[in-house]
N, CA, C and O of each residue as an XYZ file, in Angstrom:
600
protein
N     -25.601    -88.795    182.164
C     -26.450    -89.011    183.290
C     -26.933    -87.710    183.855
O     -26.156    -86.844    184.258
N     -28.071    -87.611    183.871
C     -28.700    -86.439    184.478
C     -29.310    -86.844    185.792
O     -30.015    -87.846    185.917
N     -29.014    -86.046    186.731
C     -29.638    -86.347    188.017
C     -30.628    -85.242    188.312
O     -30.352    -84.047    188.199
N     -31.732    -85.692    188.675
C     -32.789    -84.763    189.032
C     -33.035    -84.834    190.501
O     -32.954    -85.895    191.119
N     -33.333    -83.706    191.045
C     -33.709    -83.695    192.450
C     -35.153    -84.087    192.567
O     -36.022    -83.628    191.826
N     -35.369    -84.937    193.508
C     -36.772    -85.297    193.682
C     -37.519    -84.157    194.363
O     -37.007    -83.548    195.302
N     -38.679    -83.879    193.910
C     -39.488    -82.810    194.501
C     -40.099    -83.305    195.797
O     -40.452    -84.475    195.945
N     -40.212    -82.363    196.739
C     -40.846    -82.766    197.993
C     -42.333    -82.897    197.768
O     -42.905    -82.335    196.835
N     -42.922    -83.641    198.636
C     -44.327    -83.944    198.443
C     -45.203    -82.709    198.661
O     -46.247    -82.579    198.023
N     -44.793    -81.801    199.554
C     -45.647    -80.643    199.826
C     -45.603    -79.648    198.682
O     -46.630    -79.086    198.302
N     -44.422    -79.429    198.134
C     -44.342    -78.465    197.045
C     -44.942    -79.041    195.774
O     -45.479    -78.308    194.943
N     -44.849    -80.333    195.630
C     -45.420    -80.952    194.444
C     -46.932    -80.959    194.535
O     -47.612    -80.790    193.523
N     -47.456    -81.148    195.702
C     -48.906    -81.202    195.855
C     -49.531    -79.827    195.711
O     -50.570    -79.696    195.064
N     -48.941    -78.814    196.285
C     -49.561    -77.487    196.238
C     -49.190    -76.743    194.970
O     -49.949    -75.889    194.513
N     -48.082    -77.039    194.415
C     -47.680    -76.423    193.171
C     -47.014    -75.059    193.365
O     -46.828    -74.318    192.400
N     -46.668    -74.739    194.561
C     -45.992    -73.460    194.797
C     -44.808    -73.679    195.723
O     -44.716    -74.696    196.410
N     -43.930    -72.734    195.728
C     -42.739    -72.824    196.539
C     -42.831    -71.800    197.678
O     -43.311    -70.688    197.460
N     -42.386    -72.151    198.872
C     -42.470    -71.224    200.005
C     -41.401    -70.142    199.843
O     -40.294    -70.415    199.379
N     -41.744    -68.921    200.228
C     -40.849    -67.783    200.069
C     -39.756    -67.772    201.138
O     -38.586    -67.543    200.831
N     -40.138    -68.021    202.394
C     -39.177    -68.024    203.485
C     -39.016    -69.422    204.047
O     -39.970    -70.191    204.167
N     -37.811    -69.711    204.376
C     -37.571    -71.004    205.000
C     -37.786    -70.840    206.511
O     -37.923    -69.719    207.001
N     -37.814    -71.902    207.207
C     -38.008    -71.872    208.661
C     -36.881    -71.161    209.370
O     -37.100    -70.463    210.359
N     -35.690    -71.337    208.871
C     -34.535    -70.685    209.489
C     -34.617    -69.167    209.321
O     -34.288    -68.437    210.256
N     -35.045    -68.672    208.160
C     -35.183    -67.229    207.922
C     -36.267    -66.638    208.811
O     -36.104    -65.532    209.326
N     -37.362    -67.350    208.999
C     -38.441    -66.882    209.866
C     -37.929    -66.788    211.311
O     -38.235    -65.829    212.019
N     -37.165    -67.769    211.734
C     -36.614    -67.767    213.088
C     -35.659    -66.587    213.288
O     -35.704    -65.929    214.327
N     -34.816    -66.320    212.327
C     -33.878    -65.198    212.433
C     -34.632    -63.868    212.458
O     -34.299    -62.992    213.256
N     -35.616    -63.704    211.620
C     -36.414    -62.474    211.602
C     -37.153    -62.307    212.927
O     -37.216    -61.205    213.473
N     -37.701    -63.384    213.433
C     -38.395    -63.322    214.719
C     -37.468    -62.926    215.851
O     -37.819    -62.088    216.681
N     -36.272    -63.530    215.889
C     -35.304    -63.161    216.920
C     -34.859    -61.703    216.785
O     -34.653    -61.021    217.788
N     -34.715    -61.236    215.567
C     -34.341    -59.852    215.328
C     -35.430    -58.893    215.828
O     -35.122    -57.863    216.428
N     -36.685    -59.227    215.583
C     -37.796    -58.398    216.061
C     -37.870    -58.388    217.588
O     -38.108    -57.342    218.192
N     -37.672    -59.524    218.197
C     -37.676    -59.589    219.664
C     -36.532    -58.753    220.223
O     -36.701    -58.052    221.221
N     -35.379    -58.825    219.587
C     -34.230    -58.029    220.022
C     -34.524    -56.530    219.909
O     -34.192    -55.765    220.814
N     -35.132    -56.118    218.826
C     -35.480    -54.702    218.641
C     -36.487    -54.266    219.697
O     -36.328    -53.201    220.293
N     -37.508    -55.060    219.935
C     -38.549    -54.697    220.904
C     -37.975    -54.617    222.314
O     -38.313    -53.703    223.066
N     -37.122    -55.550    222.675
C     -36.587    -55.552    224.041
C     -35.570    -54.442    224.275
O     -35.372    -54.024    225.416
N     -34.924    -53.960    223.226
C     -33.958    -52.872    223.419
C     -34.547    -51.499    223.158
O     -33.895    -50.501    223.464
N     -35.740    -51.401    222.611
C     -36.328    -50.098    222.274
C     -36.654    -49.298    223.528
O     -36.351    -48.106    223.577
N     -37.256    -49.904    224.533
C     -37.656    -49.183    225.744
C     -36.437    -48.693    226.528
O     -36.403    -47.522    226.906
N     -35.445    -49.532    226.787
C     -34.259    -48.997    227.473
C     -33.529    -47.919    226.668
O     -32.976    -46.985    227.248
N     -33.522    -48.040    225.359
C     -32.875    -47.026    224.535
C     -33.621    -45.699    224.608
O     -33.003    -44.635    224.645
N     -34.957    -45.767    224.628
C     -35.764    -44.554    224.784
C     -35.507    -43.928    226.149
O     -35.384    -42.708    226.254
N     -35.428    -44.727    227.172
C     -35.118    -44.204    228.511
C     -33.741    -43.556    228.530
O     -33.558    -42.506    229.145
N     -32.795    -44.159    227.877
C     -31.447    -43.593    227.799
C     -31.469    -42.225    227.117
O     -30.845    -41.280    227.600
N     -32.187    -42.118    225.993
C     -32.268    -40.846    225.292
C     -32.975    -39.790    226.132
O     -32.559    -38.631    226.141
N     -34.039    -40.173    226.840
C     -34.736    -39.230    227.728
C     -33.823    -38.743    228.844
O     -33.816    -37.557    229.176
N     -33.058    -39.653    229.419
C     -32.145    -39.276    230.495
C     -31.042    -38.352    229.980
O     -30.668    -37.398    230.663
N     -30.527    -38.619    228.805
C     -29.502    -37.747    228.236
C     -30.065    -36.350    227.977
O     -29.387    -35.348    228.209
N     -31.289    -36.291    227.502
C     -31.931    -35.001    227.271
C     -32.108    -34.249    228.585
O     -31.847    -33.048    228.653
N     -32.542    -34.938    229.610
C     -32.735    -34.324    230.934
C     -31.386    -33.853    231.504
O     -31.302    -32.775    232.092
N     -30.352    -34.650    231.329
C     -29.017    -34.268    231.803
C     -28.542    -33.004    231.086
O     -27.978    -32.108    231.714
N     -28.767    -32.930    229.782
C     -28.365    -31.738    229.029
C     -29.131    -30.505    229.491
O     -28.552    -29.425    229.616
N     -30.436    -30.657    229.748
C     -31.231    -29.542    230.251
C     -30.721    -29.076    231.614
O     -30.574    -27.877    231.849
N     -30.456    -30.020    232.503
C     -29.961    -29.662    233.829
C     -28.581    -29.017    233.756
O     -28.268    -28.118    234.536
N     -27.770    -29.472    232.830
C     -26.447    -28.891    232.658
C     -26.555    -27.443    232.203
O     -25.808    -26.589    232.683
N     -27.467    -27.155    231.290
C     -27.637    -25.770    230.841
C     -28.181    -24.890    231.962
O     -27.790    -23.729    232.081
N     -29.083    -25.435    232.790
C     -29.594    -24.680    233.941
C     -28.459    -24.416    234.926
O     -28.352    -23.320    235.475
N     -27.620    -25.413    235.147
C     -26.501    -25.247    236.067
C     -25.514    -24.203    235.540
O     -25.000    -23.393    236.312
N     -25.252    -24.217    234.253
C     -24.352    -23.220    233.669
C     -24.922    -21.811    233.833
O     -24.186    -20.869    234.128
N     -26.233    -21.673    233.642
C     -26.865    -20.368    233.824
C     -26.784    -19.931    235.285
O     -26.559    -18.754    235.570
N     -26.965    -20.866    236.205
C     -26.870    -20.537    237.627
C     -25.450    -20.127    238.012
O     -25.267    -19.199    238.800
N     -24.456    -20.803    237.470
C     -23.065    -20.452    237.756
C     -22.767    -19.048    237.234
O     -22.091    -18.265    237.902
N     -23.267    -18.731    236.052
C     -23.050    -17.394    235.500
C     -23.740    -16.341    236.357
O     -23.185    -15.265    236.580
N     -24.932    -16.637    236.835
C     -25.667    -15.707    237.700
C     -24.931    -15.509    239.035
O     -24.875    -14.394    239.554
N     -24.374    -16.581    239.578
C     -23.615    -16.481    240.837
C     -22.392    -15.590    240.639
O     -22.095    -14.749    241.487
N     -21.686    -15.767    239.532
C     -20.519    -14.925    239.261
C     -20.925    -13.462    239.125
O     -20.241    -12.569    239.624
N     -22.038    -13.228    238.449
C     -22.534    -11.857    238.287
C     -22.875    -11.238    239.645
O     -22.536    -10.083    239.905
N     -23.538    -11.996    240.500
C     -23.897    -11.481    241.822
C     -22.665    -11.261    242.694
O     -22.614    -10.300    243.461
N     -21.679    -12.138    242.585
C     -20.442    -11.935    243.341
C     -19.726    -10.667    242.881
O     -19.179     -9.932    243.703
N     -19.727    -10.407    241.572
C     -19.132     -9.171    241.057
C     -19.890     -7.957    241.580
O     -19.287     -6.936    241.910
N     -21.203     -8.069    241.653
C     -22.006     -6.973    242.155
C     -21.718     -6.714    243.639
O     -21.648     -5.561    244.066
N     -21.554     -7.778    244.418
C     -21.212     -7.616    245.837
C     -19.856     -6.920    245.975
O     -19.684     -6.050    246.829
N     -18.908     -7.300    245.144
C     -17.585     -6.667    245.181
C     -17.686     -5.177    244.831
O     -17.000     -4.351    245.433
N     -18.534     -4.837    243.869
C     -18.709     -3.427    243.514
C     -19.303     -2.642    244.669
O     -18.910     -1.502    244.917
N     -20.261     -3.252    245.386
C     -20.904     -2.548    246.496
C     -19.948     -2.348    247.674
O     -20.219     -1.517    248.540
N     -18.859     -3.076    247.727
C     -17.867     -2.874    248.785
C     -17.024     -1.625    248.539
O     -16.347     -1.148    249.449
N     -17.058     -1.104    247.339
C     -16.292      0.093    246.993
C     -17.095      1.338    247.394
O     -18.218      1.513    246.922
N     -16.542      2.208    248.258
C     -17.283      3.403    248.704
C     -17.624      4.359    247.559
O     -18.665      5.014    247.596
N     -16.778      4.445    246.565
C     -17.064      5.332    245.435
C     -18.295      4.843    244.665
O     -19.106      5.651    244.214
N     -18.433      3.526    244.514
C     -19.594      2.965    243.816
C     -20.867      3.219    244.625
O     -21.912      3.541    244.059
N     -20.778      3.076    245.932
C     -21.948      3.326    246.786
C     -22.372      4.783    246.670
O     -23.563      5.083    246.586
N     -21.406      5.680    246.666
C     -21.708      7.103    246.543
C     -22.369      7.391    245.186
O     -23.335      8.150    245.107
N     -21.845      6.788    244.143
C     -22.415      7.002    242.811
C     -23.839      6.455    242.724
O     -24.709      7.079    242.115
N     -24.076      5.306    243.324
C     -25.422      4.738    243.305
C     -26.394      5.583    244.123
O     -27.554      5.734    243.739
N     -25.935      6.137    245.248
C     -26.791      7.015    246.049
C     -27.146      8.257    245.256
O     -28.279      8.735    245.328
N     -26.209      8.780    244.511
C     -26.498      9.959    243.684
C     -27.492      9.621    242.571
O     -28.429     10.381    242.326
N     -27.290      8.478    241.892
C     -28.145      8.132    240.754
C     -29.528      7.644    241.180
O     -30.540      8.095    240.645
N     -29.569      6.750    242.116
C     -30.839      6.122    242.487
C     -31.660      6.955    243.456
O     -32.877      7.062    243.306
N     -31.000      7.549    244.455
C     -31.716      8.251    245.516
C     -31.671      9.768    245.347
O     -32.264     10.503    246.137
N     -30.975     10.229    244.328
C     -30.845     11.656    244.026
C     -30.213     12.415    245.185
O     -30.609     13.544    245.475
N     -29.249     11.812    245.840
C     -28.515     12.490    246.906
C     -27.536     13.484    246.270
O     -27.024     13.267    245.172
N     -27.297     14.569    246.990
C     -26.299     15.533    246.549
C     -25.346     15.790    247.698
O     -25.696     15.627    248.867
N     -24.167     16.185    247.356
C     -23.156     16.495    248.359
C     -23.465     17.877    248.952
O     -24.172     18.678    248.342
N     -22.931     18.142    250.136
C     -23.152     19.473    250.712
C     -22.666     20.573    249.764
O     -21.661     20.423    249.069
N     -23.400     21.665    249.760
C     -23.137     22.834    248.916
C     -23.360     22.555    247.432
O     -22.863     23.306    246.593
N     -24.089     21.504    247.087
C     -24.453     21.228    245.698
C     -25.954     21.423    245.543
O     -26.700     21.304    246.515
N     -26.393     21.716    244.350
C     -27.814     21.860    244.046
C     -28.193     20.718    243.123
O     -27.568     20.514    242.082
N     -29.228     19.967    243.512
C     -29.647     18.832    242.702
C     -30.758     19.214    241.749
O     -31.693     19.920    242.125
N     -30.659     18.754    240.531
C     -31.678     18.998    239.521
C     -32.120     17.647    238.972
O     -31.314     16.733    238.799
N     -33.408     17.543    238.705
C     -33.944     16.344    238.067
C     -34.567     16.787    236.754
O     -35.512     17.575    236.746
N     -34.055     16.296    235.676
C     -34.555     16.653    234.359
C     -35.536     15.573    233.918
O     -35.195     14.392    233.846
N     -36.758     16.003    233.625
C     -37.800     15.070    233.202
C     -38.003     15.169    231.702
O     -37.890     16.241    231.108
N     -38.303     14.041    231.111
C     -38.679     14.030    229.704
C     -40.103     14.573    229.596
O     -40.777     14.733    230.613
N     -40.562     14.854    228.399
C     -41.879     15.461    228.207
C     -42.997     14.559    228.734
O     -43.917     15.038    229.397
N     -42.923     13.261    228.445
C     -43.985     12.357    228.908
C     -43.950     12.169    230.422
O     -45.000     12.012    231.045
N     -42.774     12.181    231.018
C     -42.661     12.064    232.470
C     -43.230     13.302    233.147
O     -43.916     13.190    234.163
N     -42.953     14.485    232.593
C     -43.460     15.729    233.165
C     -44.980     15.755    233.099
O     -45.630     16.197    234.047
N     -45.550     15.294    232.008
C     -47.005     15.254    231.864
C     -47.610     14.304    232.888
O     -48.665     14.607    233.445
N     -46.980     13.171    233.152
C     -47.483     12.218    234.143
C     -47.427     12.815    235.540
O     -48.331     12.580    236.342
N     -46.389     13.578    235.846
C     -46.281     14.222    237.158
C     -47.389     15.250    237.330
O     -47.995     15.331    238.398
N     -47.659     16.025    236.309
C     -48.718     17.031    236.379
C     -50.067     16.363    236.571
O     -50.885     16.853    237.349
N     -50.320     15.260    235.885
C     -51.596     14.568    236.027
C     -51.739     13.954    237.415
O     -52.851     13.910    237.940
N     -50.676     13.489    238.019
C     -50.734     12.923    239.362
C     -50.971     14.002    240.416
O     -51.544     13.719    241.467
N     -50.544     15.217    240.152
C     -50.672     16.277    241.142
C     -52.044     16.915    241.158
O     -52.420     17.540    242.150
N     -52.787     16.776    240.102
C     -54.102     17.424    240.050
C     -55.179     16.384    239.857
O     -54.932     15.305    239.319
N     -56.407     16.725    240.311
C     -57.536     15.824    240.075
C     -58.298     16.310    238.855
O     -57.751     17.061    238.047
N     -59.541     15.900    238.709
C     -60.321     16.250    237.515
C     -60.561     17.763    237.410
O     -60.563     18.306    236.306
N     -60.759     18.435    238.520
C     -61.033     19.863    238.508
C     -59.758     20.644    238.219
O     -59.817     21.740    237.663
N     -58.640     20.108    238.580
C     -57.387     20.794    238.351
C     -56.737     21.243    239.636
O     -55.598     21.710    239.622
N     -57.445     21.108    240.758
C     -56.897     21.494    242.049
C     -56.873     20.263    242.933
O     -57.878     19.566    243.070
N     -55.768     20.011    243.507
C     -55.640     18.854    244.390
C     -56.149     19.233    245.776
O     -55.747     20.260    246.321
N     -57.038     18.407    246.358
C     -57.562     18.765    247.682
C     -56.487     18.607    248.749
O     -55.504     17.886    248.574
N     -56.704     19.299    249.851
C     -55.783     19.239    250.967
C     -55.853     17.833    251.558
O     -56.904     17.192    251.526
N     -54.740     17.361    252.092
C     -54.653     15.976    252.543
C     -55.625     15.662    253.650
O     -56.156     14.551    253.681
N     -55.889     16.573    254.558
C     -56.776     16.257    255.677
C     -58.231     16.189    255.234
O     -59.022     15.475    255.851
N     -58.603     16.907    254.187
C     -59.973     16.776    253.662
C     -60.147     15.403    253.007
O     -61.199     14.775    253.133
N     -59.133     14.957    252.324
C     -59.191     13.623    251.727
C     -59.303     12.557    252.811
O     -60.078     11.610    252.676
N     -58.540     12.709    253.871
C     -58.601     11.773    254.986
C     -59.981     11.795    255.634
O     -60.569     10.741    255.877
N     -60.498     12.981    255.912
C     -61.801     13.104    256.569
C     -62.923     12.519    255.701
O     -63.811     11.836    256.210
N     -62.882     12.786    254.404
C     -63.931     12.253    253.537
C     -63.838     10.730    253.425
O     -64.867     10.063    253.318
N     -62.643     10.177    253.448
C     -62.528      8.723    253.391
C     -63.033      8.091    254.681
O     -63.640      7.021    254.642
N     -62.792      8.737    255.834
C     -63.334      8.223    257.099
C     -64.859      8.322    257.111
O     -65.542      7.410    257.578
N     -65.375      9.406    256.609
C     -66.829      9.600    256.562
C     -67.470      8.556    255.641
O     -68.505      7.982    255.981
N     -66.864      8.312    254.489
C     -67.379      7.303    253.559
C     -67.314      5.909    254.157
O     -68.215      5.099    253.940
N     -66.270      5.625    254.899
C     -66.142      4.316    255.531
C     -67.206      4.124    256.604
O     -67.714      3.016    256.776
N     -67.548      5.184    257.326
C     -68.577      5.079    258.359
C     -69.945      4.863    257.741
O     -70.776      4.160    258.317
N     -70.197      5.449    256.585
C     -71.492      5.277    255.919
C     -71.669      3.870    255.372
O     -72.788      3.357    255.339
N     -70.601      3.248    254.950
C     -70.705      1.922    254.342
C     -70.376      0.799    255.309
O     -70.281     -0.358    254.901
N     -70.198      1.127    256.607
C     -69.846      0.097    257.593
C     -71.032     -0.818    257.836
O     -72.170     -0.348    257.810
N     -70.812     -2.123    258.075
C     -71.921     -3.035    258.365
C     -72.496     -2.704    259.742
O     -71.794     -2.146    260.585
N     -73.767     -3.043    259.979
C     -74.377     -2.729    261.271
C     -73.724     -3.535    262.394
O     -73.235     -4.645    262.180
N     -73.728     -2.958    263.585
C     -73.172     -3.638    264.741
C     -74.091     -4.766    265.175
O     -75.267     -4.786    264.812
N     -73.569     -5.694    265.940
C     -74.372     -6.823    266.402
C     -75.501     -6.370    267.310
O     -76.555     -7.006    267.331
N     -75.313     -5.272    268.074
C     -76.349     -4.786    268.963
C     -77.533     -4.281    268.158
O     -78.684     -4.475    268.551
N     -77.251     -3.621    267.013
C     -78.321     -3.096    266.190
C     -79.115     -4.212    265.529
O     -80.320     -4.066    265.321
N     -78.488     -5.285    265.205
C     -79.172     -6.405    264.553
C     -80.035     -7.156    265.545
O     -81.106     -7.641    265.179
N     -79.598     -7.267    266.798
C     -80.314     -8.026    267.815
C     -81.629     -7.386    268.227
O     -82.459     -8.067    268.829
N     -81.856     -6.136    267.937
C     -83.110     -5.481    268.253
C     -83.152     -4.935    269.652
O     -84.257     -4.748    270.163
N     -82.079     -4.666    270.306
C     -82.076     -4.103    271.659
C     -82.286     -2.635    271.647
O     -82.310     -2.006    272.705
């Protein structure tokens, strides 16, 4: 006895078999809906984690900077450090000492150029002041009385 399955009327009429069943389509559809509904919150989660990591690195840098500044404040409380900084930065010397400033070749050339003008002689300060006042008076806008025609 051989038993044959009866063919359904739709597959027999069209002559082809469907690839997916209704249940498979439903499962795939539910899976796609699940992916779509969780994609946006997952993206937000990843963005927030990235922002948290960035803020954490900024905070770590700020903490390191605070420690550095606190160490610097502690150094400035030491009178020997203050004296050394005054000597280095402000070129202070102790009584009965002679201070020398050693310039490199390019620094010396810049100092010489700043001290002289194009002719090679730097004008006296009061002539520079007087000429700037004279130039300012020549280029001053007219007074309101002069414009009114009185």
